C-alpha positions in Angstrom: -6.2 38.2 -4.2 -5.2 39.8 -0.7 -7.9 39.7 2.3 -6.8 41.7 5.4 -8.4 42.7 8.0 -7.3 46.0 9.5 -7.5 46.8 13.2 -7.7 50.6 14.5 -9.2 50.0 18.0 -8.2 53.4 18.8 -10.9 55.2 16.5 -14.0 56.5 17.9 -16.1 57.4 14.9 -16.5 56.4 11.4 -15.2 60.0 10.1 -12.0 58.8 12.0 -11.7 55.6 10.3 -12.3 57.1 6.6 -9.3 59.4 7.3 -7.2 56.7 8.1 -8.3 54.2 5.3 -8.5 56.3 2.5 -5.0 57.2 2.1 -4.2 53.9 2.4 -6.0 53.1 -0.5 -5.2 55.9 -2.6 -1.6 54.7 -2.1 -2.9 51.1 -3.0 -4.6 52.2 -6.0 -2.1 54.8 -7.5 1.4 53.0 -6.2 0.8 49.7 -6.6 -2.0 49.4 -9.3 -4.3 47.3 -7.0 -8.2 47.0 -7.2 -9.3 47.5 -3.6 -12.9 46.8 -2.3 -13.9 47.8 1.3 -15.8 44.2 1.9 -16.3 44.3 5.7 -16.6 46.4 8.8 -17.7 49.6 7.2 -20.2 50.3 9.9 -17.6 49.2 12.8 -15.1 51.6 14.2 -12.5 49.4 15.1 -12.0 47.0 12.3 -12.7 46.9 8.5 -12.0 44.1 6.0 -10.2 44.9 2.6 -9.8 42.6 -0.4 -7.1 43.6 -2.8 -6.7 42.3 -6.1 -3.7 42.4 -8.7 -2.8 40.7 -12.0 0.6 40.3 -13.2 2.1 37.4 -15.5 5.3 37.0 -13.0 4.0 35.4 -9.9 7.0 36.0 -7.9 6.7 39.6 -8.8 3.0 39.7 -7.7 3.5 38.1 -4.2 6.1 41.0 -4.0 3.2 43.5 -4.8 1.0 42.2 -2.3 3.6 41.6 0.4 4.3 45.5 0.1 0.7 46.2 0.3 0.3 44.5 3.5 3.5 46.5 4.9 1.6 49.6 3.7 -1.3 48.6 6.3 1.4 49.1 9.2 3.5 52.0 7.6 0.0 53.7 7.9 -0.5 53.1 11.3 -2.9 50.2 11.5 -2.9 46.9 13.0 -2.9 44.0 10.6 -5.4 41.7 12.6 -5.5 38.7 10.1 -4.0 38.6 6.5 -4.6 35.9 3.9 -2.9 35.9 0.4 -4.5 33.5 -2.4 -2.1 33.8 -5.5 -3.3 31.0 -8.0 -1.5 29.9 -10.9 -3.2 30.9 -14.1 -3.0 29.1 -17.5 -3.3 31.4 -20.3 -5.8 31.0 -23.1 -4.3 29.4 -26.3 -4.4 31.5 -29.3 -6.7 30.3 -31.7 -5.5 32.6 -34.5 -3.0 31.4 -36.8 
């Protein structure tokens, strides 16, 4: 999971912030097949915190996708105030079928 706090101190209204955020969220969902949630700062003009989640069997590929997702914030003209990436190792379930 990638948690990223996005800063946009120049924004003067929630409508203006939404116009910046929605194209970024759509790009993540469509371009990278990520699940995205707006988790904090929804009523604030100058910032917002997003949680981005993906699943992949290849840890390195997953890390690369998340790095691209973080870079997309900057490409959208927004500031990355804070970001934290948590990629936990996953142990697959053992099959019980013969």
